[in-house]
N, C-alpha and C positions, 0 to 999 in steps of 0.2 A: 379902817378896815382892821378888825382883829382877827388873828388865825394863830393856830398853835402848830409847832412842829413835833415830830415823832419823839424828840428828846425831852418834852414836857415844857416847852418854852413858849410863853405867851408873847406874840409880836403885834406891834401896831404898825399900820401903813397909814401914815398921814398924807392924804392926796390932796393936792390943790392944783387946779389946772392941769398942766403936764408935768408938774414936779411931785416928787414924793420924797418922804422922809421915813426911815425905819428906825422904830425904837424897841428895844426889848424891855418888856414890862415886868415879867416875873418868870421865874425858872423853878418849877415844882418837882422836877426830876422824875417824873413819871408821865408816861404818854397820856396826853389829853384826848379822851373820846368826843367830848361835845363842850360847846361854849353856849350859855344860855344868859341873855339879858334880862334883867328885872323888868317888870311892866313900866317902871318909870325911868328905866335906862341909868340908874345910879349905882347898880352892882352888876357884876358878871360873875356866874357860876363857871368854875372850871371843873369838869367832871371827869374822872379817870375810870377805865373799865375795871379797875382793882377795888372800886367801892369808895374812893376818897373824894370829897367835895370841898374845892377851895372857893374863897370869895375874893374878888379883885374890884376895887372901887377906882374907877379911871379918873375921877376928879381929885382924889387923894394921892394918886400916883405913887402909892406904897406897894410893898410886896403882897403877894397872895396869901391869905390867911386860911389855914386849915380849919373848916367848918365841921365836918364829920368824917368819921372813918368806919365804914360798914364792915371793913375786912371781908369783903365777899367777892369771891372770884367771878361769881355769876351775876355780878351787877350790871344792868343794862344802861340805865339813864337816871337823871334827876331833872327837875324843873321846880320853878317857884309856884307855889300854891297861892293863886290869887283870890281875892284882892290883896294888896299889900305885898310887902317884901319880908314878911316875918317867918314864913313857913316854906319848906321844901318837901318834895313828894319824890320818892325813888321807887324803882321797880327792878325786881331781880328776874332771871330767866326762868326761875320756877314759878313765877306768878305772885310773889309777895310784894304788895305795895306797902311802903312805909312812909310816915309822915314825921318830919324832923322840925325842931326850932332852929332858925338860922342865927338866933342871937347868941346860943351857947352850944348847939349841936345836940341838944337833948333829944332822944328818941321818945315820940309822943304816942304813936299808935301804929298799928299795921293791919292789914286785910289781905287774907290769901285768897287769890282768885281762883285756885284749884286747877289751873291750867298752865301750860307753859306760855311763856310771852315771846 
């Protein structure tokens, strides 16, 4: 079970039977607003409400890598654009949908919905 604390810490509870073990996986020092697994469960997106998206790969047990920083205080959410794990879609309160490359954080495209989300 993965969860995040207000301080921006990604924590893993490894539960087996009635026993559990706690492991701190990453500290990004920003409050995490959502955690999203990729369709194949190899990557975990850590999304902050400040517009920063990090990637954490549980199998590699490394630190979280910053993928993109939209620097947008009205950032709502991000998710994988399927199929695959190559692209991310984000949305802002103003209704702007953006597509990003997860390989290098390159901004690829945007669509303005014309309404608040």
